[in-house]
C-alpha positions as CSV (number, residue, x, y, z in Angstrom):
1,K,194.2,78.3,109.1
2,N,193.4,80.5,106.3
3,A,194.8,82.0,102.8
4,A,196.9,84.4,104.5
5,T,199.1,81.7,106.4
6,Y,201.5,79.1,104.8
7,T,203.1,76.2,106.6
8,K,206.8,75.3,105.6
9,M,206.7,71.8,104.7
10,Y,210.3,70.0,103.8
11,K,210.3,66.8,102.4
12,F,212.9,64.1,102.5
13,I,213.3,61.8,99.4
14,K,214.8,58.3,100.6
15,P,216.3,56.5,98.2
16,F,215.0,52.8,97.1
17,R,217.5,50.7,98.9
18,G,218.0,48.3,101.3
19,E,218.8,44.4,101.6
20,G,217.1,41.2,102.7
21,E,213.7,41.8,103.9
22,E,213.9,45.6,103.3
23,E,214.6,45.2,99.8
24,P,212.5,47.3,97.8
25,L,209.6,45.9,95.5
26,L,210.8,42.4,96.4
27,A,207.5,40.3,95.5
28,Y,208.0,41.7,91.9
29,E,209.8,40.5,89.1
30,F,211.3,43.0,86.0
31,E,211.6,42.3,82.7
32,P,213.0,43.5,80.3
33,D,214.8,45.8,82.7
34,T,217.0,45.2,85.7
35,K,215.2,46.1,89.0
36,S,218.1,48.5,89.5
37,E,217.4,50.0,86.0
38,V,213.9,50.4,87.2
39,L,214.3,51.4,90.8
40,T,216.6,54.5,89.3
41,D,213.6,55.4,86.5
42,L,211.5,55.6,89.7
43,Q,213.3,57.1,92.1
44,E,214.1,59.9,88.9
45,Y,210.2,60.0,88.4
46,L,209.6,60.4,92.4
47,L,212.0,63.2,92.3
48,T,210.9,64.9,89.5
49,S,207.2,64.6,91.2
50,Q,208.2,66.0,94.2
51,I,209.8,69.0,92.6
52,Y,207.2,69.8,90.5
53,H,204.1,69.3,93.3
54,S,206.3,71.9,95.4
55,W,206.7,74.2,92.6
56,M,202.7,74.0,92.1
57,D,202.0,74.4,95.9
58,G,204.6,77.6,96.1
59,A,202.3,78.8,92.8
60,A,199.3,78.2,94.7
61,A,200.3,79.9,98.2
62,E,201.3,83.0,95.9
63,Q,197.9,83.4,94.3
64,G,196.1,82.7,97.8
65,S,198.2,85.6,99.0
66,R,197.2,87.8,96.1
67,M,193.7,87.5,96.6
68,T,194.1,88.1,100.2
69,A,195.9,91.2,99.1
70,M,193.5,92.2,96.4
71,E,190.6,91.6,99.0
72,N,191.9,93.8,101.8
73,A,192.9,96.6,99.1
74,S,189.2,96.5,98.1
75,K,187.7,96.3,101.5
76,N,190.0,99.7,102.5
77,A,189.1,101.3,99.1
78,G,185.4,100.9,100.2
79,E,186.0,102.2,103.6
80,L,187.9,105.1,102.2
81,I,185.0,105.9,99.6
82,G,182.8,105.6,102.4
83,S,184.7,108.2,104.4
84,L,185.3,110.4,101.7
85,T,181.6,110.2,100.8
86,L,180.8,111.3,104.6
87,K,183.2,114.1,104.3
88,Y,181.6,115.4,101.2
89,N,178.1,115.5,102.1
90,R,178.8,117.3,105.2
91,A,180.7,120.0,103.3
92,R,177.6,120.4,101.1
93,Q,175.2,120.4,103.8
94,A,176.9,122.7,105.3
95,R,177.5,125.0,102.0
96,I,173.5,124.6,101.8
97,T,172.8,125.7,105.5
98,T,175.3,129.1,105.2
99,E,173.4,129.9,101.8
100,L,170.1,129.7,103.8
101,I,171.3,131.8,106.6
102,E,172.6,134.3,103.9
103,I,169.2,134.5,102.3
104,I,167.2,134.5,105.9
105,S,169.6,137.7,107.0
106,G,169.3,139.2,103.7
107,A,165.3,139.1,103.9
108,S,165.2,140.0,107.4
109,A,167.0,143.3,106.6
110,L,164.9,144.1,104.0
111,E,161.6,143.9,106.2
112,D,163.6,146.1,109.0
């Protein structure tokens, strides 16, 4: 797995419900609020925390994608610069070679 891949995840947030042995937080006593008020508050906190975590995960994934895209763009620009430099050097060398041939041809024409 790398920064260019992102795996979607689904989160199921279950309510704090149950009766008998499955009743949540059975071993705790709640004061001054009642247990149902505390569980309601905890449920709201859990929901907001999970939503915030999901937003931050999405933001981190977006930044990772941007970093990967910029890295690829920089690499492609470097390759393009290298290719254009090579073409420029070949054209310059051809121009120099042509000028040398003309100079040598002119000098040998004067000798004749």
